[in-house]
ZAKOLFI-659357 format. One line per 10 residues: for each residue x, y, z negated of N, C-alpha, C, CB. Coordinates in steps of 0.05 Angstrom, whole numbers. Each point is the difference from the previous one (the first is absolute). Glycine has a CB too. Layout:
# residues N
X:Y:Z:X:Y:Z:X:Y:Z:X:Y:Z; ...
# end
This chain:
# residues 215
-42:199:196:-8:-4:-29:34:-3:-11:-58:-31:5; 79:34:11:29:-7:-10:-2:-24:-20:16:51:5; -26:-75:8:-1:-22:-17:15:-23:15:-46:15:-23; 63:-28:13:12:-24:14:-9:-27:-14:41:30:12; -47:-45:6:-13:-27:-11:25:-18:12:-61:9:2; 78:-22:-23:18:-15:7:-3:-25:12:15:24:-30; -36:-32:25:-11:-30:17:-12:6:23:-12:-24:-39; 11:47:52:-12:1:26:18:22:17:-50:-14:-20; 64:30:8:13:24:12:28:-6:2:-33:33:-19; 42:-21:43:32:-1:7:8:27:8:1:-48:17
22:59:-24:8:17:13:27:3:11:-32:11:-23; 35:-7:50:25:-1:17:21:11:-14:-23:2:39; 46:-12:-40:23:8:-11:4:-5:-32:-3:31:38; -20:-28:-52:4:-1:-29:-3:-30:-7:-18:49:-11; -1:-64:26:-8:-29:-10:17:-19:25:-57:14:-26; 61:-30:22:19:-24:14:-12:-4:26:12:-28:-43; -38:31:44:-12:-8:24:-31:-7:-4:47:-18:15; -58:15:5:-29:-13:-3:-5:-20:-16:-5:10:39; 24:-26:-46:-3:-28:-17:-3:11:-32:34:-33:36; -28:59:-39:5:6:-34:-30:1:-10:46:32:2
-68:-25:6:-24:-5:-15:-6:-31:-3:-19:46:18; 28:-60:0:-6:-31:-5:16:-10:-23:-9:-10:50; 37:24:-51:17:-13:-20:-13:12:-24:45:-6:26; -54:31:-33:-6:7:-24:-24:-15:-9:22:43:7; -42:-48:17:-21:-12:-12:7:-32:-9:-32:34:29; 51:-48:-14:7:-26:-16:12:7:-24:7:-27:39; 5:42:-48:12:10:-24:-22:2:-25:36:27:31; -54:-11:-20:-23:1:-18:-19:-21:-2:4:42:7; -8:-60:14:-15:-21:-4:15:-23:-21:-21:12:51; 45:-10:-42:12:-25:-20:2:13:-28:32:-25:37
-29:48:-42:-1:12:-23:-22:-7:-21:22:33:27; -49:-29:-7:-23:1:-18:-8:-32:2:-17:55:9; 27:-75:13:-5:-27:-11:13:-15:-16:-15:3:31; 39:11:-38:16:-13:-23:-13:6:-28:45:4:28; -62:15:-28:-9:6:-23:-34:-4:-1:45:32:-5; -55:-43:24:-31:-3:-4:-11:-10:-18:-1:-1:32; 15:-20:-49:-14:-10:-21:11:1:-27:-17:-26:32; 33:48:-32:20:6:-25:0:22:-13:25:-23:18; -36:46:-5:1:25:-9:-14:3:-30:1:13:52; 19:1:-66:-12:7:-27:-2:30:-4:19:-42:-20
0:57:40:3:33:-1:-1:7:26:27:5:-39; -45:17:40:2:15:27:8:33:-4:-39:-36:20; 64:39:-13:14:25:-5:-10:20:26:46:-27:-27; -62:49:22:-9:15:20:11:25:-3:-37:-25:5; 56:36:19:11:24:1:-21:18:16:48:-19:-5; -36:39:17:-19:20:16:-5:-4:33:19:33:-36; 11:-35:45:-1:-5:31:30:-13:8:-35:45:10; 31:-55:11:33:-11:16:17:25:1:-19:-38:36; 42:33:-36:18:19:1:17:-11:21:-3:17:-45; 18:4:62:11:-3:25:26:-16:-7:-21:44:23
33:-43:-47:24:-13:-5:-6:-30:-13:25:49:-6; -51:-55:8:-9:-25:-17:-20:-21:18:1:32:-47; -27:-31:39:-15:-14:21:-5:8:27:-16:-11:-35; 22:31:43:-2:8:25:13:-12:20:-7:34:-19; 34:-48:7:19:-20:16:-3:-21:-2:27:21:-2; -29:-30:-30:-3:-30:-8:-26:-10:4:32:4:-33; -52:9:33:-26:-6:1:-13:-6:-24:11:-12:39; 3:14:-62:-13:-8:-25:4:22:-20:7:-49:10; -27:52:-26:-1:26:-17:26:-6:-22:-59:11:4; 67:16:-6:21:0:-26:24:-20:7:-40:8:-37
46:-9:62:20:-22:11:17:13:18:-30:-37:-5; 59:38:6:15:18:24:5:-24:15:27:44:-23; -17:-40:47:12:-25:20:30:-2:-9:-32:9:47; 43:3:-61:26:-3:-15:-6:-26:-20:14:56:1; -32:-54:-13:-6:-20:-22:-7:-26:20:-20:37:-43; 8:-33:59:-14:-27:14:25:-13:17:-54:22:7; 78:-5:7:22:-11:11:23:-4:-19:-15:20:41; 11:-18:-69:23:-6:-20:21:12:-3:-12:-32:5; 8:59:-1:19:20:-4:1:11:-29:-7:11:48; -9:-14:-67:-1:8:-26:8:-24:-22:-37:36:17
59:-38:-24:8:-20:-15:-16:-11:-28:40:20:23; -53:-1:-35:-20:-3:-19:-23:-17:3:14:38:-8; -25:-35:37:-24:-7:8:4:-24:28:-19:52:-22; 10:-73:10:5:-19:20:-26:-1:21:31:-28:-36; -27:25:63:-25:-1:15:-14:-20:-6:17:21:32; -8:-46:-42:-20:-21:-5:-21:7:-21:34:-31:12; -27:53:-29:-22:10:-23:-21:5:18:29:23:-38; -27:-11:62:-21:16:17:-13:-23:13:26:47:11; -12:-63:6:-10:-17:21:7:-31:0:3:41:23; 7:-47:-48:11:-27:-1:18:-5:20:-38:-14:-19
35:-7:39:22:-10:16:-6:12:30:8:-45:-32; -29:59:30:-6:16:25:23:19:11:-49:-2:-17; 61:5:38:18:18:11:-9:25:10:22:-36:10; -22:56:-24:-6:24:11:16:13:23:-16:3:-42; 5:13:54:16:17:24:0:27:-5:-12:-30:34; 27:48:-25:2:27:-5:-21:14:29:58:-4:-29; -74:24:21:-9:10:24:7:31:5:-38:-36:-4; 54:46:-11:12:30:6:21:-8:24:-4:25:-55; 10:-5:69:17:0:26:28:11:-12:-41:10:37; 61:-35:-40:25:4:-11:12:13:21:3:-37:-30
-10:47:53:17:16:24:-8:33:0:0:-47:33; -20:47:-53:-7:35:0:23:13:-13:-54:-4:-6; 58:25:24:21:15:-10:-2:21:-23:12:-11:43; -43:15:-43:-7:18:-24:-4:-12:-29:-21:26:35; 27:-52:-34:-1:-14:-26:31:-1:-10:-43:-31:15; 39:38:-44:26:-4:-17:13:-27:9:-21:26:-44; 52:-25:36:16:-24:6:-10:-25:-11:38:29:2; -45:-23:-26:-12:-24:-22:-29:-8:13:23:22:-49; -37:-3:62:-22:-9:6:0:-19:29:-16:44:-30; 38:-35:45:5:-11:26:9:-31:-3:14:49:17
3:-53:-41:12:-21:-6:-20:-22:-13:42:31:-3; -54:-18:-20:-13:-23:-17:-35:13:-4:56:-17:-32; -66:31:48:-27:6:1:-7:23:-20:-8:-47:15; -15:51:-20:-14:22:-20:4:-13:-23:-36:20:26; 36:-2:-47:-3:-9:-31:-15:25:-11:48:-31:-6; -65:23:-14:-21:17:-13:9:1:-31:-41:-14:34; 47:35:-46:11:0:-31:-26:-10:-15:37:44:3; -60:-37:2:-28:-11:-14:1:-33:2:-32:46:16; 35:-55:7:-2:-28:5:21:-14:-18:-17:7:49; 39:7:-49:26:-15:-12:-6:2:-31:40:14:40
-50:6:-49:-1:2:-28:-26:-21:-11:21:53:3; -44:-50:16:-19:-19:-11:7:-28:-1:-30:30:15; 42:-39:10:9:-28:-1:23:-9:-17:-16:3:43; 34:13:-52:18:-4:-20:-15:-4:-28:36:27:27; -55:-9:-33:-13:0:-27:-21:-23:1:6:53:-9; -19:-65:29:-11:-24:0:20:-26:-11:-28:22:40; 48:-24:-21:18:-20:-11:12:6:-26:8:-12:43; -2:33:-53:12:5:-25:-23:-6:-27:35:38:29; -60:-35:-19:-15:-7:-23:-8:-29:0:-16:47:-3; 25:-66:22:-1:-25:4:-31:-8:6:44:-5:-29
-57:23:50:-21:-2:11:3:-22:27:-11:49:-21; -10:-63:23:6:-23:23:-10:17:26:-11:-51:-31; 26:57:50:-5:16:19:-21:-11:19:45:17:-6; -51:-36:4:-21:-15:18:-26:-1:-17:36:-32:25; -36:42:-49:-23:5:-17:-7:34:0:14:-46:-33; 0:56:49:-4:33:4:-5:1:31:36:20:-40; -56:4:44:-7:9:27:6:35:2:-42:-43:3; 57:49:16:1:30:3:-17:8:21:45:2:-16; -62:23:10:-17:9:23:3:31:-4:-35:-43:2; 19:54:14:-3:29:-1:-32:8:2:49:5:20
-59:19:-33:-27:6:8:0:7:30:-12:17:-48; 30:0:57:-1:4:28:21:-19:9:-16:50:0; 9:-73:17:23:-18:6:13:1:24:-19:-25:-26; 20:50:35:14:12:31:17:14:-11:-35:4:36; 51:11:-11:16:20:-7:-3:28:9:26:-35:-4; -33:52:-14:-9:26:7:25:19:0:-47:-9:-21; 51:20:45:26:18:2:-8:29:10:32:-44:12; -8:60:-20:-5:29:8:1:2:28:19:19:-40; -37:1:49:-3:9:28:30:15:8:-57:6:-6; 61:11:-14:23:22:8:24:-22:-5:-22:54:-17
26:-67:-4:22:-12:-4:8:-26:19:-9:20:-48; -12:-35:60:-4:-21:15:3:-23:-13:11:25:33; -10:-49:-18:-12:-25:-7:18:-12:-24:-19:-8:51; 45:18:-54:18:-10:-19:-4:17:-28:34:-15:41; -54:23:-52:-12:15:-24:-22:-15:-10:13:43:16; -17:-32:-38:-21:-8:-16:-18:27:-8:30:-41:-17; -58:36:16:-18:18:-9:-16:-13:-15:2:26:32; -24:-10:-56:-17:-11:-17:-25:-4:22:19:24:-50; -31:-51:44:-23:-3:16:-24:23:-10:14:-55:7; -29:56:14:-27:18:-5:-19:-15:-16:3:23:42
-24:-4:-52:-18:-15:-17:-20:-21:19:0:44:-36; -1:-40:61:-14:-15:22:17:-28:0:-16:46:30; 35:-45:-25:22:-18:2:1:-19:-23:25:35:26; -27:-23:-49:1:-18:-27:-28:-10:-4:39:27:-26; -63:-15:35:-24:-13:-5:0:-21:24:-27:43:-25; 35:-44:47:2:-20:17:20:-25:-11:-10:39:38; 32:-30:-51:20:-25:-7:-18:-14:-23:53:24:11; -66:-10:-31:-18:-11:-23:-10:-27:12:-17:48:-21; 7:-46:42:-14:-22:11:21:-30:1:-31:41:31; 52:-33:-24:22:-23:4:4:-12:-33:30:27:48
-26:-8:-67:8:-5:-21:-20:-18:-11:28:40:-3; -58:-26:2:-21:-21:-7:-3:-28:8:-18:36:-1; 30:-34:29:-6:-29:7:28:-19:-11:-33:17:48; 53:-5:-49:18:-19:-11:-4:-6:-32:33:17:37; -48:2:-48:0:-9:-27:-26:-25:0:19:54:-22; -37:-50:38:-21:-15:7:12:-32:4:-25:46:22; 50:-49:-8:13:-22:7:18:-11:-22:-4:16:45; 10:7:-69:14:-10:-20:-12:10:-28:40:-3:33; -66:-10:-37:-22:16:-20:18:-1:-29:-52:-18:25; 65:-3:-28:17:1:-32:20:14:-2:-9:-38:-9
22:48:27:25:15:2:-1:27:-14:8:-22:42; 10:31:-55:-3:26:-16:15:22:19:0:-24:-50; -14:46:57:8:21:18:13:21:-17:-37:-9:33; 61:15:-22:15:20:-16:10:20:26:18:-34:-47; -29:58:38:7:24:16:24:14:-6:-44:4:6; 59:-1:23:23:14:-8:1:28:7:21:-40:4; -19:54:-22:-2:30:5:-27:10:-10:30:-3:40; -31:30:-48:-23:9:-9:-24:4:22:32:20:-35; -22:-13:56:-22:4:22:-12:-23:6:20:35:20; -2:-60:-15:-13:-27:0:-21:-6:-17:37:-12:12
-27:17:-38:-18:-3:-28:-29:11:6:42:8:-32; -43:20:39:-20:17:3:-16:-15:22:27:44:-14; -17:-51:38:-15:-7:20:-18:-29:-7:38:28:32; -24:-43:-48:-13:-30:-6:-19:8:-19:40:-33:7; -36:52:-26:-23:9:-19:-23:9:13:30:13:-30; -28:6:48:-20:12:13:-18:-25:16:32:47:4; -24:-65:3:-14:-24:12:-2:-19:-19:16:7:42; -19:-2:-71:-3:-21:-17:14:-24:-1:-36:17:3; 64:-19:7:13:-24:0:20:1:-23:-8:-7:50; 2:-9:-72:11:-3:-22:31:-5:8:-45:-18:-24
63:35:8:31:-3:9:16:12:-31:-8:13:65; 29:-25:-62:24:13:-19:14:19:13:7:-39:-22; 5:59:10:15:23:14:32:-4:-11:-46:37:2; 65:-36:17:27:4:-4:3:25:19:17:-51:-12; 9:62:0:10:29:12:14:-6:30:11:23:-52; -14:-8:75:18:-10:18:23:8:0:-30:-6:22; 50:-12:-15:30:3:-1:11:25:16:4:-52:-5; -17:63:22:11:22:22:2:20:-21:-23:-11:50; 40:30:-37:1:30:-8:12:0:-31:-46:16:33; 66:-34:-34:10:-1:-36:-21:-13:-18:26:48:2
-41:-64:10:-17:-16:-20:11:-28:-3:-42:27:13; 65:-36:-3:15:-28:-2:-2:-8:-30:36:10:39; -24:2:-57:1:-2:-28:-32:-4:-15:46:32:6; -61:-18:1:-26:-1:-8:-14:-24:11:1:48:-5; 7:-52:27:-18:-25:14:14:-28:-13:-11:27:54; 38:-24:-54:8:-26:-17:-11:-5:-30:43:5:27; -43:14:-43:-11:3:-24:-28:-13:2:29:41:-11; -52:-31:25:-22:-5:9:0:-31:2:-4:45:20; 20:-53:-5:-5:-31:15:9:-20:-20:10:15:50; 10:-4:-70:12:-19:-24:-19:0:-23:49:9:11
-65:13:-16:-17:5:-19:-24:-20:10:18:52:-13; -23:-53:37:-27:-15:12:10:-31:0:-20:43:35; 39:-50:-30:11:-33:8:19:-6:-19:-4:2:49; 17:12:-63:19:-9:-25:-9:5:-28:36:11:30; -59:-17:-36:-13:3:-23:6:-16:-22:-28:13:27
# end
């Protein structure tokens, strides 16, 4: 399937060791528990990326955010006082120097988190998720790549989204990206739509966020 489950799977040389899935699971569990009673908005993108949730265990969140290497985003905004750990292997010679030192960073995660904070949104009232909650990668490019989920994978993922919405029935669902919006609409899940910040869409994303939250 060319799919990586970050809360179960581990790749020798790329992950720090067999403890990596347990660490990522603890990140996700803490993230969800901190928001269990307060969710007002559920932001739904398409799938985990290798620079983001694949190593952090949390959608639209990079391990560099969790480790405090981005000055604009405090780790406490994500996990409160919980101390996160990196799961990428700092000794991998194929990683970039910055990745060896500070872990992976994802442009989309950085933009989304910055805009949440810039709009004055309480991060503990927001929940990030993906329609396909796992990491789909390219068979030819390898495990440190991203690919578009198949229709079957997205159909499978919708089950998790529905369950999340059932747990937070009063929350507003916000689709990040046209594809996520289309999938949610196909399954009759009411949602607002904002552009995805990737591929030059950062400015459109910021404008849409501010129109939505700074009316």
